[in-house]
Structures are given as structure tokens and as C-alpha cells.
C-alpha positions in Angstrom: -1.4 -9.5 -23.2 0.7 -7.8 -20.5 2.7 -5.7 -23.0 -0.5 -4.1 -24.2 -1.8 -3.6 -20.7 1.4 -1.8 -19.8 1.2 0.3 -23.0 -2.3 1.4 -22.1 -1.2 2.1 -18.5 1.7 4.3 -19.8 -0.6 6.1 -22.2 -3.1 6.9 -19.4 -0.9 7.4 -16.4 2.7 8.0 -17.5 2.1 10.3 -20.5 5.6 11.8 -20.5 7.3 8.4 -20.5 4.9 7.1 -23.1 5.6 10.0 -25.4 9.3 9.7 -24.9 9.3 6.0 -25.8 7.0 6.6 -28.7 9.1 9.4 -30.2 12.3 7.5 -29.7 10.9 4.5 -31.4 11.4 2.3 -28.3 7.8 1.8 -27.2 7.4 -1.6 -29.0 10.7 -2.9 -27.6 9.8 -1.6 -24.1 6.4 -3.4 -24.2 8.0 -6.6 -25.5 10.5 -6.5 -22.6 7.7 -6.0 -20.1 5.7 -8.9 -21.7 8.7 -11.2 -21.2 9.4 -10.0 -17.7 5.7 -10.5 -16.7 5.5 -13.9 -18.3 8.7 -15.1 -16.6 7.5 -13.8 -13.3 4.0 -15.3 -13.7 5.5 -18.8 -14.6 7.8 -18.6 -11.6 5.1 -17.5 -9.2 2.7 -20.2 -10.3 5.4 -22.9 -9.7 6.4 -21.5 -6.3 2.8 -21.2 -5.1 1.9 -24.7 -6.4 4.9 -26.1 -4.5 4.0 -24.1 -1.3 0.4 -25.3 -1.4 1.2 -28.9 -2.3 -0.7 -28.8 -5.6 0.7 -31.8 -7.4 0.0 -34.0 -10.4 -1.1 -36.7 -7.9 -3.9 -34.3 -6.8 -4.8 -33.8 -10.5 -5.1 -37.5 -11.0 -7.1 -38.1 -7.7 -9.4 -35.0 -7.8 -9.3 -33.1 -11.0 -12.0 -30.6 -9.9 -10.0 -29.7 -6.8 -6.8 -29.4 -8.8 -8.5 -27.1 -11.4 -10.0 -24.9 -8.6 -6.6 -24.7 -6.9 -4.8 -23.8 -10.2 -7.3 -21.1 -11.0 -6.8 -19.5 -7.7 -3.0 -19.8 -8.0 -3.1 -18.3 -11.5 -5.3 -15.4 -10.3 -3.0 -14.7 -7.4 0.1 -14.8 -9.6 -1.6 -12.5 -12.2 -2.5 -9.9 -9.5 1.1 -9.9 -8.3 2.5 -9.5 -11.8 0.1 -6.6 -12.5 1.0 -4.8 -9.3 4.7 -5.3 -9.5 5.4 -5.1 -13.3 2.5 -3.9 -15.4 1.1 -1.0 -13.3 4.4 0.0 -11.6 
């Protein structure tokens, strides 16, 4: 997901870097590294935000709809941060 987003970003906005990676045969490796970095950052951010906002398994058991809403918001926020700092940087 994020590797392909980054590839598209490079192709449209960083054409020289895209061409360099492509001709050196390093584009796939670069995108795979970005994918891993983005996934790791996303997972860490989700856990940090959950902890900071007190979103627990207890809340999930008590009020599943509130938990789902909170988790969706947390995931969206984490994805926006990853996009800004890793994918479109």
C-alpha cells in the first residue's frame, strides 16, 4: 500500500530520483524499505495514541462502538502522519 503510494509520488514529483532508482534497479528495494518504515511507524503511532487517549481492551468490552470509533480516528491520524513524514516526504 504505502510502497506503491511512494512510488507514485516519486514518479509524479521526484522524477529525477525515480529515474535514478529505476535505472539502477533499486526502485523495488527502495519502495519495500519505505513500506516497512511506514508500517513500523504506523503500528508504533497507533499504540502510542491509544495509550495517550486511554483506549483499552476494557473500553472495547464495555462499549464496542465507542472503541471502534476511537480506533478509526486513531488509525486515520496515524496514517496522516505516516503519509506526511514518510510517503510524501
